[in-house]
C-alpha positions as a printed Julia matrix, in Angstrom:
305×3 Matrix{Float64}:
 -15.98   -4.21   29.33
 -12.32   -5.15   29.8
 -12.75   -8.46   28.0
 -14.43   -6.81   25.02
 -11.79   -4.1    24.88
  -9.14   -6.68   24.13
 -11.0    -8.56   21.41
  -9.11   -8.34   18.11
 -10.47   -5.53   15.96
 -10.7    -7.88   12.97
 -13.68   -9.53   14.7
 -15.67   -6.34   14.15
 -15.03   -6.13   10.39
 -18.19   -5.15    8.49
 -18.99   -3.19    5.35
 -21.69   -0.62    4.74
 -19.77    1.57    2.32
 -16.21    0.31    2.86
 -14.61   -2.53    0.91
 -12.79   -4.83    3.33
 -14.43   -4.44    6.73
 -13.11   -0.97    7.57
 -16.57    0.37    8.55
 -16.97   -2.1    11.39
 -13.35   -1.88   12.56
 -13.34    1.92   12.67
 -16.7     2.01   14.47
 -15.27   -0.24   17.18
 -12.05    1.8    17.43
 -14.07    4.94   18.11
 -16.42    3.14   20.51
 -13.33    2.35   22.58
 -12.11    5.95   22.28
 -15.49    7.48   23.16
 -14.66    8.37   26.8
 -11.89   10.66   25.56
 -13.82   12.46   22.79
 -16.72   14.47   24.25
 -16.91   16.87   21.28
 -17.67   16.96   17.58
 -15.92   14.21   15.72
 -14.03   15.07   12.54
 -12.72   12.88    9.74
 -10.81   13.54    6.52
 -10.78   11.25    3.5
  -8.99   11.4     0.14
  -9.55   10.35   -2.62
 -13.13   10.53   -1.59
 -14.73    9.68   -4.96
 -18.44   10.6    -4.6
 -18.39   10.36   -0.8
 -20.02    6.91   -0.79
 -18.15    4.62   -3.18
 -15.81    2.36   -1.14
 -15.73    5.07    1.52
 -14.2     4.55    4.97
 -15.96    7.63    6.38
 -19.5     7.69    4.9
 -20.96    5.47    7.64
 -19.5     7.7    10.36
 -20.94   10.78    8.65
 -24.4     9.37    7.9
 -25.01    7.2    10.96
 -22.98    8.89   13.7
 -23.23   12.56   12.76
 -19.56   13.15   12.09
 -18.18   16.29   10.44
 -15.88   15.71    7.48
 -13.52   17.18    4.93
 -13.62   15.05    1.79
 -10.96   15.72   -0.83
 -11.4    14.63   -4.45
  -9.66   16.0    -7.57
 -12.5    15.33  -10.05
 -14.99   18.23   -9.95
 -18.03   16.16  -10.94
 -17.38   13.82   -8.02
 -16.99   16.74   -5.63
 -20.44   17.92   -6.66
 -21.76   14.41   -6.02
 -20.26   14.45   -2.52
 -22.47   17.39   -1.55
 -25.52   15.71   -3.06
 -24.84   12.41   -1.3
 -23.89   13.71    2.15
 -25.18   16.45    4.49
 -23.64   19.71    3.28
 -23.96   21.33    6.73
 -21.4    18.83    8.11
 -19.31   18.03    5.05
 -16.76   20.22    3.29
 -15.82   19.04   -0.2
 -12.41   20.15   -1.45
 -11.81   19.74   -5.17
  -8.07   19.1    -5.27
  -5.42   16.42   -5.44
  -3.36   16.04   -2.27
   0.29   16.67   -3.12
   3.68   16.58   -1.45
   4.5    20.29   -1.65
   2.75   23.54   -0.76
   0.06   24.6    -1.52
  -1.27   21.07   -2.11
  -0.06   19.33    1.05
  -2.8    18.04    3.31
  -1.85   20.53    6.02
  -2.26   23.41    3.54
  -5.58   22.17    2.17
  -7.06   21.62    5.62
  -5.97   25.07    6.82
  -8.67   26.55    4.56
 -11.41   24.38    6.12
 -13.14   24.32    9.53
 -11.38   21.05   10.48
  -9.71   21.14   13.91
  -6.03   20.29   14.28
  -6.85   17.38   16.59
  -8.64   15.27   13.98
 -10.18   11.93   14.88
  -9.63   10.07   11.59
  -7.7    10.5     8.35
  -8.33    7.97    5.57
  -5.72    7.91    2.78
  -6.5     6.1    -0.46
  -4.87    7.58   -3.56
  -3.5     4.45   -5.25
   0.18    5.25   -5.14
   1.63    8.16   -3.18
  -0.22    7.26    0.05
   2.96    6.73    2.1
   4.61    9.91    0.77
   1.53   11.99    1.65
   1.5    10.51    5.15
   5.07   11.72    5.63
   4.07   15.32    4.86
   1.4    15.54    7.58
   2.71   17.64   10.43
   0.04   19.88   11.94
  -3.1    17.74   11.56
  -2.1    14.53   13.37
  -5.24   12.44   13.64
  -5.92    9.99   16.45
  -6.49    7.26   13.86
  -5.14    6.84   10.33
  -6.44    4.35    7.79
  -3.94    4.08    4.94
  -3.82    1.92    1.83
  -0.9    -0.4     1.01
  -0.23   -2.73   -1.93
  -1.7    -6.11   -0.86
   0.31   -8.13   -3.4
   3.48   -7.54   -1.35
   4.26  -10.02    1.47
   4.77   -8.79    5.03
   8.58   -8.79    4.99
   8.87   -6.81    1.76
  10.2    -3.28    2.17
   9.13   -1.35   -0.91
   8.39    2.36   -1.28
   6.91    3.63   -4.51
   9.12    6.19   -6.28
   8.11    9.81   -5.72
   6.67   10.13   -9.2
   3.1    11.04  -10.11
   3.36    8.78  -13.16
   3.93    5.74  -10.94
   1.06    3.82   -9.42
   2.82    0.95   -7.65
   1.74    1.47   -4.06
   4.04    0.77   -1.12
   4.31   -2.34    1.02
   2.57   -2.77    4.37
   5.93   -3.04    6.17
   7.3     0.2     4.71
   4.05    2.05    5.36
   4.0     0.85    8.95
   7.62    1.92    9.49
   6.75    5.48    8.47
   3.63    5.5    10.67
   5.61    4.24   13.67
   8.24    6.95   13.21
   5.38    9.46   13.3
   4.17    8.1    16.65
   1.49    5.64   15.58
   0.82    2.07   16.69
  -0.6    -0.71   14.51
  -4.16   -1.6    15.54
  -5.69   -3.54   12.64
  -5.02   -4.69    9.08
  -7.61   -5.25    6.36
  -6.98   -6.63    2.9
  -5.75   -3.26    1.62
  -5.46   -0.91    4.62
  -3.47   -0.45    7.8
  -5.34    1.08   10.72
  -2.92    2.82   13.08
  -3.68    4.76   16.26
  -1.74    7.59   17.82
   0.44    6.32   20.64
  -1.21    8.56   23.27
  -4.57    6.8    22.72
  -3.25    3.3    21.91
  -3.98    1.93   25.4
  -7.66    2.84   25.05
  -7.92    0.94   21.77
  -5.56   -1.98   22.36
  -5.05   -2.26   26.1
  -1.51   -3.55   26.65
  -1.49   -5.38   23.3
   0.86   -4.22   20.54
   0.18   -6.71   17.72
   2.71   -7.15   14.94
   2.01   -6.95   11.23
   2.6   -10.71   10.91
   0.1   -11.4    13.71
  -2.63   -9.32   12.08
  -2.1   -10.12    8.42
  -2.15  -13.49    6.68
  -0.08  -12.74    3.57
  -0.15  -16.26    2.11
  -2.19  -15.21   -0.93
   0.34  -12.5    -1.77
   3.28  -14.9    -1.88
   4.61  -15.92   -5.27
   8.18  -17.21   -5.31
  10.29  -16.79   -8.42
  13.13  -19.21   -9.09
  15.24  -20.53  -11.94
  15.62  -23.91  -13.59
  19.09  -25.17  -14.51
  18.39  -24.19  -18.1
  17.56  -20.56  -17.26
  13.78  -20.96  -17.38
  12.06  -18.73  -14.81
   9.56  -20.63  -12.68
   7.0   -19.48  -10.1
   5.44  -21.21   -7.11
   1.96  -19.96   -8.03
   0.5   -18.24  -11.1
   1.45  -14.57  -11.32
  -1.65  -12.38  -11.06
  -2.23   -8.73  -11.91
  -5.34   -8.36   -9.71
  -6.32   -4.84  -10.76
  -6.27   -5.87  -14.42
  -7.74   -9.37  -13.96
  -4.8   -10.87  -15.84
  -2.89  -14.07  -15.2
   0.62  -13.82  -16.6
   1.69  -16.82  -18.67
   4.99  -18.41  -17.7
   6.39  -17.86  -21.2
   5.83  -14.12  -20.79
   8.13  -14.04  -17.75
  11.13  -15.47  -19.55
  14.29  -13.41  -19.91
  16.3   -15.77  -22.1
  15.0   -16.67  -25.59
  13.86  -20.27  -25.97
  16.95  -21.32  -27.95
  19.24  -20.31  -25.04
  17.19  -22.02  -22.33
  19.48  -25.05  -22.11
  21.77  -26.18  -19.33
  25.16  -24.53  -20.19
  26.94  -27.85  -19.87
  25.28  -29.11  -23.06
  25.45  -25.91  -25.12
  26.74  -26.2   -28.66
  29.41  -23.8   -29.89
  26.71  -21.83  -31.73
  24.67  -21.5   -28.52
  27.72  -20.29  -26.58
  28.33  -17.6   -29.17
  24.63  -16.74  -29.21
  24.73  -16.34  -25.41
  27.64  -13.97  -25.76
  25.69  -11.92  -28.28
  22.59  -11.89  -26.09
  24.47  -10.74  -22.97
  26.29   -8.05  -24.96
  22.88   -6.66  -25.95
  21.0    -7.11  -22.68
  23.49   -7.26  -19.78
  26.94   -5.72  -20.19
  28.14   -7.01  -16.8
  27.09  -10.55  -17.72
  28.89  -10.13  -21.05
  32.11   -9.12  -19.29
  31.86  -12.23  -17.13
  31.1   -14.39  -20.17
  34.01  -12.89  -22.12
  36.4   -13.36  -19.15
  35.49  -17.05  -18.94
  35.9   -17.51  -22.71
  39.24  -15.65  -22.74
  40.53  -17.64  -19.75
  39.59  -20.91  -21.45
  41.26  -19.84  -24.69
  44.45  -18.79  -22.86
  44.56  -22.1   -21.01
  44.26  -24.04  -24.31
  47.13  -22.05  -25.86
  49.36  -22.69  -22.87
  48.48  -26.37  -22.99
């Protein structure tokens, strides 16, 4: 038992309804927690879609008899949830989860039978995930599965602006920092989700281990370095991909300087120097001030000479 307890959770990754192994990982987390449960198990998931599509909770509901609150803003999908899952154990809430009352998760759950001591909360709303996590106060689940933007390397600290029109996602590092401040410990990482456990149950899940983000996540496929040639051409270490749009960005589409100005400044003609001044005046006032200062200094020096 002890040996199995300390096996990395990634070894249990498996999908029934989930996308990147979350079903198997979460099942193993709760197998390890089982001695401390001894009651109905409750999970919450949003956005829940139809209750089955890429769900991190459907397997627990269908195979292990869990109770659930599934939150989804599209009414047709909410109706599908109750057709797809047992309505005697599942409450479907047709709402978006917001950052202010009455749409905060705490407020929405207060109108449901969910207990305060939840077992699992799964957060997948393609953007404001981290901000919603911050608002949770009363319903602090034992385990949280939360989405992050997988194109961002481990050391990147990036938090999406608080803006419903944005859909950037936040980095794994920033999401983990918020979770840790709330009293959670990192347990597992999938391609798009962090699985964190409340610190009072962390020993049951992890033993004495406290793995780091770098230890659990190979971020090599998310690394694309941007650098500049002497002539001002922007270069990348790997092709730039927009994975959700299935688009590879062409190098010429990344360029800031027009082609005529992508020359090493040491070989610029007079016309190119003037063109650069015009371009910086239009696009970068601070760069123009620097350009003008250099030109004025050179002109002054020639006059004195």
